[in-house]
C-alpha positions as CSV (number, residue, x, y, z in Angstrom):
1,X,43.9,-46.1,-31.5
2,X,40.7,-48.2,-31.2
3,X,40.7,-48.7,-27.4
4,X,40.9,-44.6,-27.2
5,X,38.1,-44.3,-29.6
6,X,36.3,-46.7,-27.6
7,X,37.4,-44.9,-24.4
8,X,35.8,-42.0,-25.6
9,X,32.5,-43.5,-26.5
10,X,32.1,-44.7,-23.3
11,X,32.5,-41.3,-22.1
12,X,30.1,-39.8,-24.4
13,X,27.7,-42.5,-23.1
14,X,27.9,-42.0,-19.7
15,X,27.6,-38.1,-20.1
16,X,24.4,-38.7,-22.4
17,X,23.0,-40.9,-19.5
18,X,23.8,-38.4,-16.9
19,X,22.5,-35.4,-19.2
20,X,19.0,-37.7,-19.4
21,X,18.7,-38.5,-15.8
22,X,16.0,-35.7,-15.2
23,X,13.7,-34.4,-12.2
24,X,10.9,-36.9,-13.5
25,X,11.3,-39.1,-10.2
26,X,10.9,-36.1,-8.1
27,X,14.4,-35.5,-7.5
28,X,16.2,-32.5,-7.5
29,X,14.5,-29.4,-8.8
30,X,16.7,-27.9,-11.9
31,X,19.0,-24.8,-10.6
32,X,17.0,-21.6,-11.3
33,X,19.1,-19.3,-13.3
34,X,20.7,-16.2,-11.9
35,X,18.8,-13.2,-13.5
36,X,20.8,-10.4,-15.2
37,X,21.4,-7.6,-13.2
38,X,20.1,-4.6,-14.6
39,X,22.5,-2.2,-15.4
40,X,23.9,0.8,-13.5
41,X,22.9,-0.6,-10.2
42,X,21.6,-3.2,-7.8
43,X,19.0,-5.7,-8.3
44,X,17.9,-5.1,-5.1
45,X,13.9,-4.7,-4.9
46,X,11.0,-3.9,-2.8
47,X,7.6,-4.5,-3.4
48,X,4.7,-2.3,-3.0
49,X,1.6,-4.2,-3.4
50,X,-1.9,-2.3,-4.9
51,X,-5.2,-3.8,-3.7
52,X,-8.8,-2.4,-3.2
53,X,-7.6,-0.7,0.0
54,X,-4.6,0.9,-1.4
55,X,-0.8,0.6,-1.7
56,X,0.8,-1.6,1.1
57,X,3.4,-0.7,2.4
58,X,2.6,3.0,1.5
59,X,6.1,4.4,3.1
60,X,9.1,2.3,2.3
61,X,13.0,3.0,2.8
62,X,15.2,1.2,0.5
63,X,19.1,1.2,-0.1
64,X,20.5,3.4,-3.0
65,X,20.7,1.5,-6.3
66,X,17.3,0.1,-5.6
67,X,14.4,-0.6,-7.6
68,X,11.0,-0.8,-6.2
69,X,8.3,-3.1,-8.1
70,X,4.2,-2.0,-7.8
71,X,2.7,-4.9,-7.7
72,X,-1.3,-4.3,-9.2
73,X,-3.7,-6.8,-6.9
74,X,-6.4,-4.8,-7.5
75,X,-9.3,-5.3,-10.5
76,X,-8.8,-2.1,-11.8
77,X,-5.6,-0.4,-13.7
78,X,-3.5,2.4,-11.8
79,X,-1.2,4.7,-12.9
80,X,1.7,5.0,-10.4
81,X,4.1,8.2,-10.7
82,X,6.1,10.7,-8.5
83,X,4.6,13.8,-7.1
84,X,3.9,16.6,-8.0
85,X,0.3,15.8,-9.7
86,X,0.5,16.5,-13.0
87,X,3.9,16.8,-13.6
88,X,5.7,14.1,-12.1
89,X,9.1,15.8,-11.8
90,X,10.1,15.3,-8.2
91,X,11.7,11.7,-8.5
92,X,10.8,10.6,-12.3
93,X,12.7,7.2,-11.5
94,X,10.0,5.9,-9.3
95,X,7.2,7.5,-12.6
96,X,6.4,3.3,-13.8
97,X,3.1,4.5,-15.6
98,X,0.2,2.1,-16.4
99,X,-0.3,-0.7,-14.4
100,X,-2.9,-3.0,-15.5
101,X,-4.9,-5.5,-13.4
102,X,-2.6,-8.5,-12.4
103,X,0.4,-7.0,-13.5
104,X,3.5,-5.4,-12.3
105,X,6.1,-2.8,-13.3
106,X,9.4,-1.4,-11.5
107,X,10.9,2.0,-11.0
108,X,14.3,2.7,-12.8
109,X,17.4,2.1,-10.4
110,X,17.3,4.9,-7.3
111,X,20.7,6.0,-7.7
112,X,20.7,9.0,-5.2
113,X,19.6,9.7,-1.8
114,X,16.9,11.5,-1.3
115,X,13.1,11.3,-0.1
116,X,10.3,10.5,-3.0
117,X,6.5,10.5,-3.0
118,X,4.2,8.8,-5.3
119,X,0.7,8.9,-6.1
120,X,-1.8,7.0,-8.2
121,X,-2.0,9.6,-11.6
122,X,-5.9,8.6,-12.4
123,X,-6.7,9.2,-8.4
124,X,-4.4,11.9,-7.1
125,X,-6.0,12.5,-4.2
126,X,-6.9,9.1,-2.8
127,X,-4.7,9.1,0.4
128,X,-4.4,5.0,0.5
129,X,-2.6,5.3,-3.3
130,X,-0.1,7.8,-1.7
131,X,3.3,7.3,-0.3
132,X,6.8,7.5,0.4
133,X,10.0,6.0,-1.0
134,X,13.0,7.1,1.3
135,X,16.5,6.3,-0.8
136,X,19.3,6.1,1.7
């Protein structure tokens, strides 16, 4: 019985030592955890970046089930919504709402094939903040 306990103790010690070996000496980084997919669809995401020049790219095509992330790299907040203004009813899944400077927000999963247009609710006539998302 004692040899079995000694064997288990050695296995435990080796396991603990191996677990304690880390990345402190510049070795391989720890694996990045896989994100949990959002409920009801794909994890495919396309990014639209907002700057003082406007939204870019303004017109994109994404697969059904995708999400689109709006990143606000401008110094002012934006309020991205689907057309028409001010109802935002043509594609409510792309209405992400208020995005503070330096933040990002994603649409819901875009589960229906269609063409949606968007704008900044606070600047609805600014062409550089208008665009199209084609869901195919």
